[in-house]
N, C-alpha and C positions, 0 to 999 in steps of 0.2 A: 422627491418631495416637490410640492408646488412652488411656483415662483412667488416670493413674498410680495405683498401689496405695498409695503413701505420700501421705497428705493432711495438710496443716497444719490446726491447730485452727481458724484463721480461715476456711479454705476449707470445712471440714466444716460450720461454722456457716452459711455462705452457701448451701451445697448443701441443708442441711436446710430452709432457708426458701424455696428456689427450686424451680422444676420440676426434673425429673430431669436435664435437660441445660440448659446456659446459652443457651437459645434460646426464641423464642416457642413456644407449645404446638403440637406437630406435627399435621399432617393425614396421614391414611393412607387407603388404598383396599384393598378386598378383592381379592386377587389372582385368585380364582376367582369366577365368577358363581354364583348360587343354582341348584341343579339344576332343569332344565326338566321332568324326568320322575321318577316315583316310582322307588325303588330305584336312584337315581343319587346319587353322593356329590359333595360340594364340598370343596375344600381349605380349610384354616383359616388360611392365611397372610395377613398384613396388611403392606403395604409403605408406608413413610412416603414422602410425595411433597412436592415443593416445595423451598424453600430449606433445610429441615431434614433433607434426605435423605442427607447425606454420611455416609460410614462413621465419621467422627470422632464422630458422635452415637451409634454403636452399640457395645454391649459386645463385647469380644473375648475370646479364651480365658482370658487371665490374670484378667480381671474375673470371669468366671463361676466359674472354679476357686476364686478367693478368696471369692466370695460364698457358695459352697456347701461350702467346706472340703474340696475334693477334691484328690487328688494329681496332680501334673503328670506328663506323659509316660506315662499309663496306658493300659490296654487291650490289652496284648500277649497274643496267642493268641486273642482274641475275634473273632467275625464278627458284625457288626451289619448288619442288613438295613434298607434304606429302601424302602418300598413306596408307589408313587405311580402316577398315571395318565399316559399319553402319554409321549412322549420329550422329554428335554432333550438335544439333540444336542451341546451344549458342556459337559455336566456335568463331565466329567473335567478339561477345560482350566480351567473356572472354579474348580473345587475346588482345582486346583494353584495358582492365583493366590492364593486365600484362605490356603492353608496356607503358602505362601512368605511372605506378608505377616507372618504371626504366628510364623514360625520353626518351624513344625511339620514333622515328617518327611514326605518325599514319599509320596503315596498315589496311584499310577497303575496302569494295567493292566500296564505293563512291570515294575514292582516286585512285582507279585503282590498288591498291597494293595487295588486297586479292580477291581471286576467289574460290568458292566452286562448284564442279560439281559431278555428279554421275559417275559411272564407264564407261559410254559411252560418257562423255563430255557434258551431258545435265543437266536438272534441276529436273529430277524425282529421288529425293534423297531417299536413303533407310530409313528404320525405325530407330528411335533413339535407342541407346544402351548405357546405363550409364557406363558400363565397358570400352568399346572402346572409349567413350568420354574422359576418363582420359588419355588414350594413345594419342588421338588427341591433347588434351590440352598440354601435355608434349612435343610432337613433334613440335607444333607451337611455343611454348615458346623457345625451344632450337634453332630453326632456327632464331627466332627473336633476341635472345641474341647474336648470333655470326655474323649474317649478317642482321642488321636492315634495310638496304636500299634495300634489295632484295624484289622482288615480290614473293608472296606465293600462290601456287596453291594447294588446298586441294581436293583430289580425293577420294570419298567415295564409296567403293565397296558394292554391294548388300548384301554380307554376308562375312564370314571369310573363305569360300571355296577358295583354292589356285587358281582355275580357275577364280573366280571373282576378287580376289586381283591382279592376274596377268594381267587380262584385264584392270584393273585400272592403272597398271604400263604402259602398252602400250598406254593408253589414255593420261597419263601425258606426255610421250615423244612426242606423236603426237601433243599435245597442246603447245609444245615448251619448256618444262622443260629440261634443261641440267643437273640438279642435282635432284636426287630422293632419298627420305629418306624412308627406310623400317624398321619398328620397330616390326616386327612379324616374326614368323617362325613355322615350323612343322618338325616332324621327317622325315629324309631323307628316301625315299622309292623307289620302282622300277619306279615310275612315274617322278622322279626328272629330268632325262635327257630330257624327253619330255617337261616338264614344263620349263626347262631352255631354250631350244631352242625357245619355243613359246613366252615367256614373259620377259626374262632377257638379251637377246643378243642384246644390243643396243650400238654399237661402237660410241665413241665420247660422251657418256653420263655417268655421274657418278651415279651409283646406290649403295648407302651405306646401307648395311643390317646388322642389329643387330645379333650378334652371338648366343645370348640366355642367360638365367639366371640360368640354372639348373646345372652348373658346367661342368665337363669334358664330352665331347660328342659333336656330330656335328648335326646341324640343317640346313634345307633348307629354304630360298634360300641363307643363308650365305655361304653354301658350293658351290654355283655356281662359276665357273671360270670367269664369266662375271661381278661379283659385287665386291665391296670393302667390305670385311668382317670386322666387327667392334666389337672388344672385349671391356672389361670394366676394369676400375681401381678404386682404392680407392685414393682420392685426398685430401691432407691436406696441410694447410699453415705451413711453417717451417722457420728456420733461414738461409737457404741456399741462395746462390746468386740468384737462380731462385725465391726463396720465397715460393716454393711449393714442395711437394714430392708426388710420386705416386708408388703404388704397384699394382700387379695384384689383382683384386677384388676376394676374396675368403671368404665366410661367413661360409660355412659348406660343408659337402659331397655332398649335392644336391642343393646348392645355391652358385652362383658365376658365373663369366664369363665363357661361354662355349668355347670350343676349341677342336681341334683334327684333325683326318685324315678322309677325305671323304671315304665312302665305295663304291661310285658309280660314282663320277664325276671326270673328268681328271684334271691333274695338269696343270695349265697355264704355258706358256713358261717362264714367268718372275719370277716364284717361283722355288727356287732351294734347299730347305731344304732336307737333305738326308734321313730323317726317315719316309717319307710318299710318296708313289708312286703316289698318287692322290692329289686332292686339299687339302691344309692345311688351317685351320681356326685358327687364324684370320690374317688380314693384318695390321690393325692399332687399336688403342684403345683411349678411353677417359673416363671421370668419369662416373661410373655406380653404385657404392656402395651406397645404400640408406642411410647408416650411414654418408656419405659425399655427400648428394644429392642436388638437385636443386629445386628452388622455382617455383611453378606452380599455376595458378589460374584456378579453375574449379567450375562451379555452376550447371552443369547437371550431377547428380550423386555425387555431392559434394556441399559444402556450402561456398567456398571461397578459401583461401590460403592453400597449402599443400607442403610438401617436397616429391619429387619423385626420384626414381633411376631406376636401371636396364639398360641393354644395349640399351633399348629404348631411354635413354637419350644420349648415346654415338653416335648412328647412325646419328641423325640429326645434332649433333655437327660436325661430320666429313663431312657430306654432305655440310653443310654451310661453313666449312673451305675450301673445294674445290672451292666453289663459290667465296670466297675472292681471290683465286689465279688466277681466270680468266677462260674463257671457254676452255675445252679440244679441241684439234684439231679434225676435222672430221675424223672418222675411227680409232681413238686412243683407247687404253685400259687404262682408268684412274687409275685402280687398280695397274698398273705397275709403275706409276710415283714415288711413295715413294721408291720402290726397287732400283731406279736409284740414289737416294740421301738420304739414310737412316741416314747419319750424321746430316741432317737437322731436325731430330725428337728428342724428349725426349725419350731416351732408358729406358724402365721400366725393372728393373733387379731383382726384388724380388717379392715373392708371389707365392703360388702354390694352385691349386684347387683340386688336387688328387695326387695319386702315379701312374705313368704310364711309359710305355716303348715305345719309348725313352722318357726320362724325359722332354725334352723341349716342348712336346705337351701339357703338363699340368702345367709346372713350368716356371716362368719367369726367364730370365737370360740375360747376355750381348748379344747383337745382336738379331737375330730373335727368337721368341718363340711363341707357340700357343696362350696362353691367351691374349697377348698384341701385337702380330705381331711384327712389326718393332718399335713400340712405339707410343707416343702421339704427337699432334701438338706442334711445336716449331716455330711459324711463319708459313708462307705459302710456303716457298721454296720447300718443299718436295711434294707439291700438284699440281705442274705444270709439264708439260713435259719438261725435260731438253734438 
């Protein structure tokens, strides 16, 4: 069952002194393996395994909406695209179980809410892949949790090649999605600028890209100046007026939210941090630590309820939060919106993923920092053009 929203003072004290959930520290696995070839992406989903994997350990929609001050039952009129590789043949059915569990409105092909296409917008779906199916299930669950009235477009690329995934992004935008969630990435290389111009330059469209889960360092397309780069946090209930606390997610030297300074892509005009001459990652953040993860239902490559984490959880949360705020004006740069109103976010000020110079690229602090950007959602005011 979900964690209750009303907590007693005694329970809050116990929670503050204990791990995020009342269990031994969880173990988790990377859903996708590292890419075997250059210009191939890996998904950023992390699935909790073992005795701690029950859905009771994962946050549900009510928890996430409360933590981020977001309205319930939002998203009417919006189309949010989830772009991933390969097919999850049970995606619609698994999503239906998730939404029923949490009392969310039905979102199926029959209701007109859910649509699944191949990377060309057609029905020749790619082969199934159980690893990427976990990523798809996570993305669909997070979009549903934050914007349950939105239409969902699932675009499945033929493979994890960046060219195929990028084509799927272009298709999502062509099919009318103004909000696109990307929970995958690859090492930034000499092809990044070419790919960026071909697939991610869509003014007036929100493209939220996960920063990555391997700690300090930059991945593409999160390093694109045309996307909203999304880092990760550890999210726990506490006794504060907000009722929740967040720190930059840092598990170990090679696991935690990615951040840093691009080696290849230019700094956008709306970003002004002094320690990086090029694009700095990230812009925003949301829960990603699998130790304080989210509930997901998956039966292809799984057998029911799981707890998931990774910046794969954070990216669809941010994409859906933009959808709650309303459509971006044509030609606008949605990643710039929070920079005009940073006070409307929860500033995440603690946590470090590494030791680096300058320190803000890997250490959270007041104001802008690499791991969490400007902070996490606090309502929707920061997600619209002021």
